[in-house]
C-alpha positions in Angstrom: -102.4 -16.0 66.6 -99.0 -17.7 66.7 -97.6 -18.6 63.3 -95.4 -21.6 63.9 -94.1 -21.6 60.3 -92.8 -18.0 60.6 -89.1 -18.9 61.1 -88.9 -21.1 58.0 -91.0 -18.7 55.9 -88.8 -15.8 56.9 -85.6 -17.7 56.0 -87.0 -19.0 52.7 -88.1 -15.5 51.7 -84.7 -14.0 52.7 -82.9 -16.7 50.7 -85.2 -16.2 47.7 -84.2 -12.6 47.6 -80.5 -13.4 48.4 -80.4 -10.9 51.2 -77.1 -10.2 52.8 -78.5 -8.5 55.9 -81.7 -9.6 57.6 -83.3 -7.8 60.5 -86.0 -9.7 62.4 -88.2 -7.9 65.0 -91.5 -8.9 66.4 -94.1 -8.0 68.8 -96.4 -10.5 70.3 -97.7 -12.0 73.4 -95.6 -15.0 74.2 -94.7 -16.3 77.7 -91.0 -15.9 76.9 -91.5 -12.5 75.1 -90.9 -14.2 71.8 -87.4 -15.4 72.6 -88.1 -18.9 71.3 -89.3 -17.4 68.0 -86.2 -15.2 67.7 -84.1 -18.3 68.4 -85.8 -20.4 65.8 -85.6 -17.6 63.2 -81.9 -17.2 63.8 -81.5 -21.0 63.4 -83.5 -21.1 60.1 -81.7 -18.0 58.7 -78.3 -19.6 59.4 -79.4 -22.7 57.6 -80.8 -20.9 54.6 -78.3 -18.0 54.4 -75.2 -18.9 56.3 -73.3 -15.8 55.1 -75.9 -13.2 55.9 -75.6 -10.7 58.7 -78.6 -11.4 61.0 -79.9 -8.6 63.2 -82.6 -9.0 65.8 -84.7 -6.2 67.2 -86.0 -7.5 70.5 -88.5 -6.3 73.1 -87.3 -5.8 76.7 -88.6 -9.3 77.6 -90.1 -7.7 80.7 -86.7 -8.0 82.3 -86.5 -11.8 82.0 -82.9 -12.5 81.6 -83.7 -16.2 80.7 -85.4 -14.9 77.5 -82.4 -12.6 76.8 -80.1 -15.6 77.2 -82.1 -17.6 74.7 -81.7 -15.0 72.0 -78.1 -14.1 72.8 -77.2 -17.8 72.9 -78.0 -18.0 69.2 -75.3 -15.3 68.5 -77.1 -12.8 66.3 -74.6 -10.6 64.4 -76.3 -7.5 65.7 -78.5 -7.3 68.8 -80.8 -4.4 68.8 -83.4 -3.2 71.2 -86.2 -0.7 70.7 -86.1 1.9 73.4 -89.4 3.7 73.8 -89.9 6.7 75.9 -92.9 8.9 76.8 -93.3 12.5 77.7 -94.2 13.1 81.4 
């Protein structure tokens, strides 16, 4: 289930706690790999906490560079990616 209010709820909670560093990561099944949610969260966090350092922990977006561009275009302070490996 998609929570369309997540970006604002995240930003309001971060502001309530007066966070100086916010890391947002997500897993989910979105056509764009969640890029639009990351972008909206970045926008809301900037509105509510303009001085906070904002870090994103993204999936690989299945190699879709358009999704990557959406997130990077919102200029997170720290761009992080979870690299998972398996034993073979």
